[in-house]
Every structure is written in C-alpha cells, then in structure tokens.
C-alpha positions as CSV (number, residue, x, y, z in Angstrom):
1,M,-9.6,-89.4,-54.6
2,P,-12.0,-88.3,-51.9
3,Q,-12.5,-90.7,-49.0
4,P,-16.0,-92.2,-48.6
5,P,-18.0,-90.4,-46.0
6,R,-18.3,-92.0,-42.5
7,I,-21.9,-91.6,-41.1
8,L,-23.0,-92.5,-37.6
9,L,-26.7,-93.5,-37.4
10,A,-28.0,-92.9,-33.9
11,D,-31.5,-94.3,-33.4
12,H,-32.7,-97.1,-31.1
13,R,-35.0,-98.6,-33.7
14,V,-33.4,-101.1,-36.0
15,V,-35.9,-100.5,-38.7
16,I,-35.0,-96.8,-38.9
17,R,-31.2,-97.5,-39.0
18,A,-31.7,-100.2,-41.7
19,G,-33.9,-97.9,-43.7
20,L,-31.4,-95.1,-43.5
21,R,-28.6,-97.4,-44.6
22,A,-30.6,-98.4,-47.7
23,L,-31.8,-94.9,-48.5
24,L,-28.5,-93.2,-48.2
25,G,-26.7,-96.1,-49.9
26,E,-28.7,-95.2,-53.1
27,V,-26.9,-91.8,-53.3
28,L,-23.7,-92.5,-51.3
29,P,-22.8,-96.1,-52.3
30,A,-19.3,-95.9,-50.9
31,A,-20.4,-94.5,-47.5
32,E,-19.3,-96.3,-44.3
33,F,-21.9,-96.5,-41.6
34,G,-21.7,-96.9,-37.8
35,E,-24.7,-97.4,-35.5
36,A,-25.6,-96.3,-31.9
37,V,-28.8,-97.3,-30.1
38,S,-28.5,-95.1,-26.9
39,A,-27.3,-91.7,-26.0
40,D,-24.2,-93.0,-24.2
41,E,-23.3,-95.3,-27.1
42,A,-23.7,-92.4,-29.6
43,V,-21.5,-90.1,-27.5
44,A,-18.9,-92.9,-27.1
45,A,-18.9,-93.4,-30.8
46,V,-18.2,-89.7,-31.4
47,T,-15.5,-89.7,-28.8
48,G,-13.7,-92.7,-30.2
49,A,-13.8,-92.1,-33.9
50,N,-13.9,-89.4,-36.6
51,W,-17.2,-89.1,-38.4
52,D,-18.2,-86.9,-41.3
53,L,-21.9,-86.8,-40.1
54,V,-24.1,-87.9,-37.3
55,V,-27.8,-88.6,-38.0
56,L,-29.3,-88.2,-34.6
57,A,-32.7,-89.1,-33.2
58,L,-34.0,-86.8,-30.4
59,R,-35.4,-89.6,-28.2
60,L,-32.5,-92.0,-27.7
61,P,-32.6,-94.1,-24.5
62,G,-30.7,-92.2,-21.9
63,G,-31.0,-88.8,-23.5
64,V,-34.1,-86.6,-23.8
65,G,-34.4,-83.7,-26.2
66,F,-31.1,-82.0,-27.0
67,T,-29.0,-83.5,-24.2
68,T,-27.2,-85.9,-26.6
69,L,-26.7,-83.2,-29.2
70,Q,-25.1,-80.9,-26.7
71,R,-22.8,-83.6,-25.4
72,M,-21.6,-84.3,-29.0
73,R,-21.3,-80.6,-29.8
74,A,-19.0,-80.2,-26.7
75,L,-16.8,-82.9,-28.0
76,R,-16.8,-82.0,-31.7
77,S,-17.7,-78.4,-32.3
78,Q,-17.4,-78.7,-36.1
79,L,-19.1,-82.1,-36.6
80,P,-22.2,-81.9,-38.8
81,I,-25.1,-83.3,-36.8
82,L,-28.5,-83.8,-38.6
83,I,-31.5,-84.3,-36.4
84,F,-33.8,-86.9,-37.8
85,S,-37.1,-87.0,-35.9
86,N,-40.8,-87.7,-36.1
87,M,-41.6,-84.6,-34.0
88,D,-43.4,-81.7,-35.6
89,E,-40.9,-80.1,-37.8
90,R,-42.2,-76.6,-37.5
91,K,-42.4,-76.8,-33.7
92,M,-39.0,-78.5,-33.1
93,G,-36.8,-77.7,-36.2
94,L,-35.9,-74.2,-35.3
95,A,-35.2,-75.2,-31.6
96,A,-32.9,-78.0,-32.8
97,I,-30.9,-75.6,-35.0
98,R,-30.7,-73.1,-32.1
99,G,-29.5,-75.9,-29.9
100,G,-26.5,-76.6,-32.2
101,A,-27.7,-78.9,-34.9
102,T,-26.5,-78.5,-38.4
103,G,-30.1,-79.1,-39.6
104,Y,-33.3,-80.9,-39.0
105,V,-35.2,-83.3,-41.3
106,A,-38.5,-85.0,-40.5
107,K,-38.8,-88.8,-40.7
108,S,-42.0,-88.2,-42.8
109,A,-40.0,-86.3,-45.4
110,S,-39.7,-87.7,-48.9
111,R,-36.8,-90.0,-49.9
112,T,-35.2,-87.3,-52.0
113,S,-35.6,-84.7,-49.3
114,I,-33.8,-86.9,-46.7
115,Q,-31.1,-87.8,-49.2
116,A,-30.6,-84.1,-50.0
117,A,-30.5,-83.1,-46.4
118,V,-27.7,-85.6,-45.7
119,R,-25.7,-84.4,-48.7
120,D,-26.1,-80.8,-47.6
121,A,-25.1,-81.6,-44.0
122,L,-22.0,-83.5,-45.3
123,Q,-21.0,-80.3,-47.0
124,H,-21.4,-78.4,-43.8
125,R,-24.4,-76.6,-45.3
126,G,-27.3,-75.8,-43.0
127,V,-30.4,-77.9,-43.5
128,A,-33.7,-76.2,-43.1
129,S,-37.0,-77.0,-44.9
130,G,-39.6,-74.5,-46.0
131,E,-41.4,-75.2,-42.8
132,I,-38.5,-74.2,-40.6
133,C,-37.7,-71.1,-42.8
134,A,-41.3,-70.1,-42.3
135,E,-41.0,-70.5,-38.5
136,V,-37.8,-68.3,-38.6
137,A,-39.7,-65.6,-40.6
138,Q,-42.6,-65.8,-38.2
139,S,-40.3,-65.5,-35.1
140,L,-38.7,-62.4,-36.5
141,S,-42.1,-60.7,-37.2
142,T,-44.2,-61.9,-34.3
143,W,-44.0,-64.0,-31.2
144,A,-46.4,-66.9,-30.5
145,P,-46.2,-69.3,-27.6
146,G,-44.8,-72.7,-28.7
147,P,-41.7,-74.9,-28.4
148,S,-39.7,-72.7,-30.6
149,A,-40.0,-70.0,-27.9
150,L,-38.2,-72.2,-25.4
151,S,-34.5,-72.7,-24.8
152,P,-32.9,-76.1,-25.5
153,R,-32.8,-76.9,-21.8
154,E,-36.4,-75.9,-21.4
155,I,-37.5,-78.2,-24.2
156,E,-35.6,-81.0,-22.5
157,V,-37.5,-80.4,-19.3
158,L,-40.8,-80.1,-21.2
159,L,-40.3,-83.4,-23.0
160,A,-39.3,-85.1,-19.7
161,I,-42.5,-83.8,-18.1
162,G,-44.4,-85.1,-21.1
163,T,-43.1,-88.7,-20.5
164,G,-44.4,-88.5,-16.9
165,E,-41.0,-88.2,-15.1
166,S,-41.1,-86.6,-11.7
167,G,-39.1,-83.5,-10.8
168,K,-36.6,-85.7,-8.9
169,E,-36.2,-88.0,-11.8
170,I,-35.7,-85.1,-14.2
171,A,-33.1,-83.5,-11.9
172,A,-31.1,-86.7,-11.5
173,R,-31.0,-87.5,-15.3
174,L,-30.3,-84.0,-16.5
175,K,-27.9,-83.4,-13.5
176,L,-29.8,-80.4,-12.2
177,S,-31.0,-79.4,-8.8
178,A,-34.7,-79.9,-7.9
179,S,-35.0,-76.2,-7.6
180,S,-33.6,-75.7,-11.1
181,V,-36.2,-78.1,-12.5
182,S,-38.9,-76.2,-10.7
183,T,-37.6,-72.9,-12.1
184,Y,-37.5,-74.3,-15.7
185,R,-41.0,-75.6,-15.2
186,S,-42.2,-72.2,-14.2
187,R,-40.5,-70.5,-17.2
188,I,-42.0,-73.1,-19.5
189,L,-45.5,-72.4,-18.1
190,E,-45.0,-68.7,-18.5
191,K,-43.7,-68.9,-22.1
192,L,-46.3,-71.3,-23.2
193,Q,-49.0,-69.3,-21.4
194,L,-50.1,-72.4,-19.4
195,R,-51.0,-72.8,-15.8
196,T,-50.5,-76.4,-14.6
197,T,-48.5,-79.6,-15.2
198,A,-51.7,-81.1,-16.6
199,D,-51.7,-78.3,-19.2
200,L,-48.1,-79.1,-20.1
201,L,-48.9,-82.8,-20.6
202,R,-51.8,-81.8,-22.8
203,H,-49.5,-79.4,-24.7
204,V,-47.0,-82.2,-25.4
205,V,-49.7,-84.5,-26.8
206,E,-51.5,-81.8,-28.9
207,H,-48.2,-80.6,-30.4
208,R,-46.9,-84.1,-31.2
209,L,-43.9,-83.8,-29.0
210,Q,-44.0,-87.3,-27.5
C-alpha cells in the first residue's frame, strides 16, 4: 500500500498554509503536512526530513526570489518543488522553472488547477499552465524585455531593488560583493531596456513583482 505523501508548505502567511491544507486535503486526505514560515526554516525542514513535495512561496522572510529554491535544490536535487505565488504567472513562471522549480502555480488559480498542479508535481511531472507555455513559445520565436529574460540571480536582485534595499543590503543578504550587485543591476537595466533605479522600481510595480 503506497505511503501517504508528505508535503511541506512554506509560506509565512498562516491563512495561506491553512487554506492549502484544506484544499489539498480534499484530494489527498491521507497527506501529511509540515509547515515553514521563513527561508531558513524551510531549508532546515528539507535538510532534516524527507518530503515528497515542497509548495514554496517566493517571498519568504529571509529569502528573496529564487534563493530558497536554489538552497533546497542544492540539498535535494530530485525533490519536487512547486512555486506557489501571487506574482504575475506569465512574467515569473518561466523564470521559476528555469531556476530549478518543478512547476509554478498562481495563488489566483482555480481550486481544481491548484489541486491538479500538486498531484502532477507529486508524480514528478512538470507543471506549466497555458500562460507559461505561451511564454515559452514566445521566447522561442521572439525576444521581448521582461523578467523571463533575466537569470534567476538577476531576478533576485531586481526583486530586492524593488523592496527598496540598498546595494550593501543586497550584497550582504545574497552573499555577493558590492561590485557584483552593481554588475547585476547594470545587466538588468540593459536587458529590460531601462536607464535608472527609479525605472527599475517602476518596472517592479507595473509588472506586479512586489
């Protein structure tokens, strides 16, 4: 008889974790759930126990963007990790998958879509909505400036800039040199065809990346 799946819910909002427990319990009644409310807590949970799936928010305290995803992936290369975020799916979904996620599902998705995404991820099947597939198709046929054009590290720096962090603060948290942060900022400006930090802040707001 198959063992019930063990699912780690990593999100700092209690209402999201409770909602996921209830939603997934409808289709996986025997599932065992764990919870993490910060990046360090989520990584510690992955280090200390075996999970069948991690449902991971992108903006955990102590981890911006794909930092937590990359830390988990370094520990458990085969662990299914499903990004669950309110960020624009078409803008961030492809970048999440490129960054090592098994899939991406928006918090605004329907109940059945979220349940299906979790079931697919548990089976080690990639999870990509029509929006993400359309972004893949577009990226193969034409290039347009946007977050999907950035590397995972560049997205982390962009999100950090969007929260108002200084270059020194970004460098300390991401364990980079100040010059590296400056280099990433320059690359982001070039790829997004922007000119100033104010333009980057406006871009984060306009593209719902906060």
